[in-house]
C-alpha positions, 0 to 999 in steps of 0.5 A, spaced: 500 500 500 502 506 497 502 513 501 496 515 497 492 508 499 492 510 506 486 506 509 481 511 512 477 505 514 480 502 520 474 497 520 475 495 513 468 496 511 470 500 505 471 496 498 478 494 497 480 498 503 479 505 499 477 511 503 470 514 503 472 520 505 477 521 499 471 519 494 467 525 497 470 530 493 467 536 489 466 533 481 464 536 475 457 533 473 458 529 466 451 532 464 450 539 466 457 540 467 456 544 474 460 543 479 458 538 484 460 539 491 462 534 496 456 531 501 456 534 508 451 529 511 455 523 512 455 519 506 458 521 499 455 523 493 455 520 486 450 524 482 449 531 481 444 535 485 442 540 480 440 535 474 440 528 478 445 525 473 450 520 475 456 516 472 457 509 471 463 507 476 460 501 480 458 494 478 456 493 485 454 499 489 461 502 492 466 498 488 468 503 483 469 497 478 466 499 472 470 500 466 464 503 462 464 510 465 459 513 461 453 517 463 447 515 467 440 518 466 435 518 472 429 514 470 425 513 476 424 512 484 424 506 488 423 506 496 428 501 500 427 499 507 432 503 511 435 507 505 429 511 504 427 514 497 433 512 491 434 515 484 434 509 479 440 511 474 440 507 467 447 507 464 446 511 457 451 506 454 450 499 457 443 499 460 446 498 467 441 500 472 443 502 479 439 505 485 442 511 489 440 514 495 438 521 495 441 527 498 436 530 503 441 534 508 447 538 508 449 544 504 447 542 497 441 537 497 438 534 491 433 538 487 426 536 490 422 538 484 426 534 479 426 528 484 418 528 485 418 529 477 421 522 476 416 516 476 415 511 481 418 504 479 
């Protein structure tokens, strides 16, 4: 492990020993190009709060193992026990679907009008 691979998760719960803290950074939205701020509610952000688009980076949630790396369109809402409402994203290239937890608190919560405009799946 190099100095850049320091495990900030001493309990070993993060995939492959990666730091969730390092993954919770500002990024540019792949769809609208707006700067997406890091999440401040204790979770990391994986989609844009302004347009709800995401990027296909996971095979399984949090693993960052996908090589697709194409935009994912928000296509609907689901409710998961213990996780609440989640936006379902569909990859524009390969069709992979992935539900993602909404960001409802913090400095930049998801746009509730956009969320409520999505169909329930």
